[in-house]
N, C-alpha and C positions, 0 to 999 in steps of 0.2 A: 331282785336282780341287781347285780353290781353295776356301778355307773359306767364302767368301760364295756367294751364289746363282750358279750357273753360267749362262753364255750358251748357249742351246739354239736351234739353227737347224734348222727343219723344211724340207726340200726336197721339193717335189712335182714330179716330172718329168711333163711333159704335151706330147708332140710333137703337131704338127698332122696328120701323116700316119698313117694306120691302114688296113691292108688288110682286116682281118677285119670291122671296123665303121667305115665312113667317119665322120670327125669324132668319133671315139669319146669323146674326153675332154670334149666338149661335149654328148654325149648326155644326156638328162634321165632321172633315176630319182627317182620321187616328185616330179616337176615341177622338179627342181633339177639343173643340169649336174653331171656327175661331178666335174669339177675344183672346182666351188664347194662341193660336199659335203665334199670333203677339206679345203679351206681352212677351212671353218667349224669342223670338228672340231679341227683343229690350233690355230686361234685360241682355241678354248674350253678347250683342255687346259692344266692347271696346269703351270708349269715351262717352257713353250715361250715363248721371248722374240722370235723372228723366224720368219716364215713366208714362204717364197719359192717361186714357181712358175717352173720352168725350161721355157721353150717357144720354139719357132720360129714360132709362129702368132699373128697379130694378134688374131683373135677370142678365142682362149684367153687371151691377155694382157689383153684388155679385161674378160673375165669375172672373171679372177683379181684384177685391181685393184678391180673393183666389189665383190668379196667381202672386200677388206681385205688382200690379200697383196701383197708386193713381187713384181716381175716381173724375172726374169733372162733376157735375150735369149740363147738358145742358138745358138752358131755352127753353121753348116751341117755342118762336119766331124764333129760329135758329135750330129747330129739325124737321121741316116739309120736304116734298118731294122736295121743291124748295130751301132749305137751301144749301149753299155752304160749301165745306170742309174748305175753307179759313176762313169762319165765325166761325166755330167750333175751329179752331186752334187759332185764335185771342182771342176768349173767354177763352180758356184754358191758353193762355199766361197771360191774366189778372189775372186769378185765381192763377197761379203760382207766380206772383208778390206778391199778397196778402198773400199767404201761406209761401213763402220763403224769402220775403223781398227784392227781386231784380229780374231784368229781366234776362232771359237766354241769353247766347251769340248766340247759334245756336238753331233753332227749326226745328223739323222733322215733316212731315206729313207721317204717315205710315198707309197703307190701309190693314185692316185685311181680306178683300175680295180677297187678293192675298195669297192663303194658303201656297205657297211654297217659300215665302220670307225667306231669311236666314240672320243670324247675319252678315255674310260677306257683304251682300247687304247694311245693315244698316251702318256697319263700313265704307263702301266705300263712301256713300254720306256724312257721318259725316266728314271723312278725307278731302274730296274735299273742304268743306267750312271751317272747323276748322283749317286746316293747309295747304291746297292747293291753297289758294288765290281765290277760287270761291265765288261768291255771292249767287249762288243757284246751286243745283245739283239734278239729278234724275237718277233712274235706267232705263237702256235701254237694248235691246237685238238685235243682228243682224237680219235683216229682208231681205229676198231675193224675196218676192212675187211681182207680178205685180198687182197694185191696179186699179180697174175699178170703174166708177161711171155711174149710169143711168142718161142720160141727158134729158129724156123725161119730167120730171116735176120739175127739180131742179133750173130752172131759168138761166141755163148756156147758153142758146141759141143754144145748140147742137141739131140739127134736125135729126141726124142719129143714135139715140139710144145711146148705151154705148160708153164711151170715156175713154182713159187712164189718170190716175192721175199722176203717177210717171213714165210714159213712153209714147212714141208715138206709137199708135197702128199699125202704118204702118211700124214700125221698131222694130224687136225683138232681141236686143243685147244679147250676151252670158253673163252669170252671172259675169264672170271675167272682162268683158268690161263695166260693169255698176258701177256707184258709190255705195258705201255701204250705204244702208238705215238702219236706226236704229228705232226700235219700242219702244215707251214709254210703260213700263210694268205696270205702275199704282201702283207699290208696295211701293216705298219709295222716299221721297223728303226731301231735306235739304235746309234751308235758313238762311242767316244772320238775326237774329231777328230784328235788327233795320231797315234793308232794307225791310224786309217783312212788318213791320208795315207801313212804308212809301209807299211802292208800293201797298199793299193790295192784291197782288196775288203772286203765288209761283215762277214765273219766272221773274227775274230781273237781271240787271248787267251781269256779266260773268257767264254763265250757263255751268256747267261741266256735261258731260255725263259719267255715271258709268255703264260699261257693266256688264251684268249678263248672266247666263246660259239660253239660249232660251228654253231649255227643261222644265224649271221651270216656264215659263210664262203662267199664267192662272188666269183669274179674274172670280169670282163667281158672275154672274148676274142673272142666271136663273137656274131652276132645272137640266137642262142638264149639265151646268157647274159644278154644285155640284156633280152630278153623275160621271163626268170625274175625278174630283179632288179626290173623294173617291177611284176610281179605280186605280189612279196613286200613291196614298199615300204610299202603301207598297213598291213601287219601289223608289220613290223620297225621302221618309223619310229614307228608308234603305240605300240610297246612302250616307246619312250623318252619317251612322253607328249608327242609332237610335235603339239600343236594350237596354232593361232595365238592370240596375245594382243594386247592393245592396243599393247604394246611392239614387236610384230613388224610391225604393219600401219599404213600411212599412207593407204590408200585401198582401197575395195571396189568391184569391177566385176562386174556381174551379167549373165549371159546371160538370155534371157527364156523362149523356148519350151523346155519340158522341164526347166527349172530353177525358174522361178517358176510354171510350170503343170505338169500331168501329161502334156504333149505331145500332148493330144488337142484337136481343133478341132470346134466345133459349128457347123453350117451350116443356116440356116433356108431356107424355100422361096424366098426372094428372094435367096439367095446371100450373106447377111450372116453373117460369122463371129464367134463368141464363144468365149471360153475361161473356164476356172474357175481362180481364184487362191485362195490361203489367207490368211485374215485375220491369222493369226499371223506370216506373212512381212511384212505391212505394219507390224505392231507392231515386229518386229525391225529393219526398215529405219528406222523412226522413231527407235528407240533409238540406232542407229548415227549418224544425222544429228545427234541431240542431243549425242552424244559428240564431234562436230566432225570426223568422218571424211568426206572427199570421197567421193561415190557416183556411179556411172554405170551405166545400162543400155546394153548393147551387143548389138545383134541384127542378124543378116543380113537378116531379113525386114523389108521396109518395110510396116508394118501399122498402121492407126489404133488397133487394140487396144493395141499396145505404147506408142504415144504417149499414149493415154488413161490407161493405168496409170501411166506416168511422171509425168503431171500430178497424178494422185491422190496419188502418193507424194512429190511435190515434189522430184524428183531429175531431172537431165538425162538425155537419151537420145540415142544415136547408132544409127540403124537404117537398113536398106537399104545396108549396106556389104559390098562383096565380100571384102575382106581385113580381117578383124577384128583381126588382129595389128598391121597397119599403122595402123589407126585407133586402136588402144589405145596404140601407141607414140607417135603424134602427140599424143594426149590427155595422156599422161604428161609429154611435153615442155612442152606448154602450161601444165600445172598445176604444173610444177616438182617432180614426184614421181618418185623412182627406181623403175623397174619392179620391182626386187627387193623393194620395200616394198609391193607391190600384192597384194591377195588377189583372185583371179579365180575365179568360180563357173561351171561349165559342165556339160554332160551328153553332148555328142556330138562326133564326130570333127572337126567344123569348129572346135571349141574348142581343139584340140591346139596350133596355132601360138601361141595366147595363153598356154597352159600353159607353153610353152618360154620365154616372155618374162618372166613374173612370178616373184616369189619364193615366192608361196603359191597354187599351183593347187589348187583344191578341186573335187571331183566330188560330185554328189548320188548318193544310194544307187541310184537307177534309171538311172544313166548307163551308156553303152556300156562293155563290159568293157575295151576298150583305154584309154578315158578314165579309168576307175577305176584302172587300172594305172599311168597316168602322173601321177596326182594325188598330192599330198603329204598330203592328208587327205580322208576320205570321210565324208559325213554318215550318220547312222543312219536317216534317213527319206528317201523319194523326193522328186523335184521336185514342186511343187504341193501338198505335204503338210506344209509347215512347215520345209523344209530351210534357208531363209534365216534364219528365227528361230533355228534351232539354231546356225548359224554366228555370228550376233550374240551368242548366249550365250557361245560360246567366246571371242570377242574381248573382250567386256566383263566376262567372268569371273563371270557371275551368270545365274541363270534369269530369264527375262523373263515378267512376268505382267501 
């Protein structure tokens, strides 16, 4: 390695085709597409100098560029189901040489299908190769399970059914008496670039094992994995203190029913409808307005109550819209605001398309389970009980009184 800071290229392979989960690399976890989650962690990691997404898909390329990555257009002959990750990395390295005039010193393979990858994971494998003397490195997690294999049809010659892989089935040692097994997480790998070119695979020379939190180990290969990731996101993303601040947000868009209300409607004998709102939410919205943040109420219902509340709060409203996501996208274009810099607050399944559009999808505590699972952050109080005030305190970094 050169004595000065090495050039470190992180390559994120992200094909458009996926049989297990259609458009998998654009699927959202915590309201953020998987490929964008990976790009953000790589860009935030110390030591990484270039981040490239290798893809054959225009939508993935657009998302990657929007998140700050370079895009490498992957040729069709290495974009099929049988293409290896190594082939994508080698191609991206060649493109890097042409674009930047020289070979990277260290190359990373980062899998965006590991949604809970952290910048610390990336920094760990970088350091192992860039300054730790390793030729290659990978993220691993402690594993204590007994692994079995069915011997009936695997050619092992076992004629008595299942057999132990990492243990003798006739002897069950205590955990503390067993050697520590380590599970390859599939999240991040680092290699000396010259050694990788020569070997053609990611493990060569001295391979360093970089331990990570086993609670964060999950690979999205099928719809069940994706559902688990979305359910875990509010917990695991929150563990990293991921609440929006003023530096993260350029606009706030609010659903109305169930978000600014408790989702109940009061109807009098003449058929007039009324709802209950929380005074604290009005205080929070006023504070956000004073901070200079553009605000919008976006509602499917065309209701005079929504319009009256918007006038009271002195913020614009779009209501009676069939496709909230299209209306939101158009509003962002008109305002000159990047959707990834928008915080959107919702509570029900008709908010999910907007969740997939913005950078900060937020659910109120009373939201539908699916909506909470897709959110990047969830309030501690339900809709109509001061949830908007709570969000304003996150953004402004202070309790509102």
